[in-house]
N, C-alpha and C positions, 0 to 999 in steps of 0.2 A: 888411268892417267888423269892428273889434275890439269887445270888450265896453266899455261905458261904465258908469261908476259915478256915481250921482247922490245928492244929499241928499234924504231922504224928505220934508223940510219945504219947502225952496225950489225943489227940482228942479234946482239948479245942478250942473254937471258937476264931479266931484271928481278925475277923473284927468287927468294931464298927462304926455305922453310915456309912459314906462314906469313911472309911479308913481300911486298914489292919495295925494292930499294932504289931511291932516287936521290940525287944531290939537288939542293935548292939554294937560291941566292936572291937577295933583294937588290934593288937598284943602289942601295947604300953598302953593298958588298957584305952584308950579314949572311953567312953561309953555313950550311950543315947538311947532314944526311937525314933523310926522313924515311921511315918505314910506314907503308900504307897497307891496309887490309886488301887481300886479293879478292874479297867478296865485293862485287860491284854494288854500290849503294851503302856500304858500310864505311863511314867516314872516320873511323878510329885511326889515329896515327901515333907513332912513337918517334922521339927525337932526343937528342942530348938536352939536358936542362939549360945549358949555356946558349943554345940556339933559340933565341927568343922569336916566337911567331906572334905577330900582332894581327888580330882580326881586322879584316878590311885591306891589309897590305897585299900587294901583288908580288908573287914569287915566280922566278923563272926556274923551271925544272930541267935537269940535265941527266943524260945517261952517265952512270958512274964509270963506265968503261971507255967510251969514245969521247965523252965530255961535250957532245953536241947538245944544243938546245932541243928540248922535246916540244917545240912550238907547233901548234896547229895552224894551217894556212887560212882557215875560215874566220878566225877571230883572234885578236891579240890577247884576249883573256883566257884562252884555252890552250891546254897542252895535249899531246897525243902520244899514245903508246899502242902497241899491237897485242891482242890476246889471241892465243890459239887454244881452242877447247879440246876436250877429250876425243872428239870426232875428227880432229885435225882441221877444223874450220877456223878461218882467220877473221877476226873482228877488229875494227878500229875503235879504240877507247879514247874519248875526248873528256877532259875534266878541267874544272876551273882552276886558274892560278891564284885566285883571290882567297886568302885565308878566311875560313868560316863560311864561304859560299859553297853550298852543296848542289853542284850541277855536274852530272856525269851522263854520257851518252855512249851507248854500245851500238856501233854501226856496222852493217854488212849490206852491201849493195844499196838498195833503196829502203831497207828496213832499219828503223831506229828505235832502240829501247831507251827510255828516259828514266833517270834516277835523281833523287834529291829534291829538297824543298824549294830550291832556287832554279830548277830546270828551265823555267820559262824565260830566264835571262838570255839564253842563247839558242833556244829551240828553233827560232826563225832562221838563224844562220846555218844551223845544222841541216834543217830541212831544205833550204835553198841550195846547199852544197850537194845534196843528193839529186837535185834536178838538173845538174849541169851536164 
């Protein structure tokens, strides 16, 4: 079994084939579907060419099924989904909402794996949330 990615709200499956599928929107209501790599630390994405993503802009990500925001509680610039691995172990995946910012965190209990060139931007918030 491969990893599955699910919405933390409705528990719907977010991955199809070799992609995690999320809807995204800017504060200016520029919206589209984004395909992410399911490999944590791989920042390759695919989207419609009409959905313009500007580096540095902030995007809200939503579950394509229940349409709820996938916002993390610990920082306004982070989104949250759940990953279930082949051993049926559950991890919280936190990732940056800022286009071009490579910051991802795989969290289970007090353990945090960090990914991306910009991981230091939020590691203090992620670490503090583990100590609550």
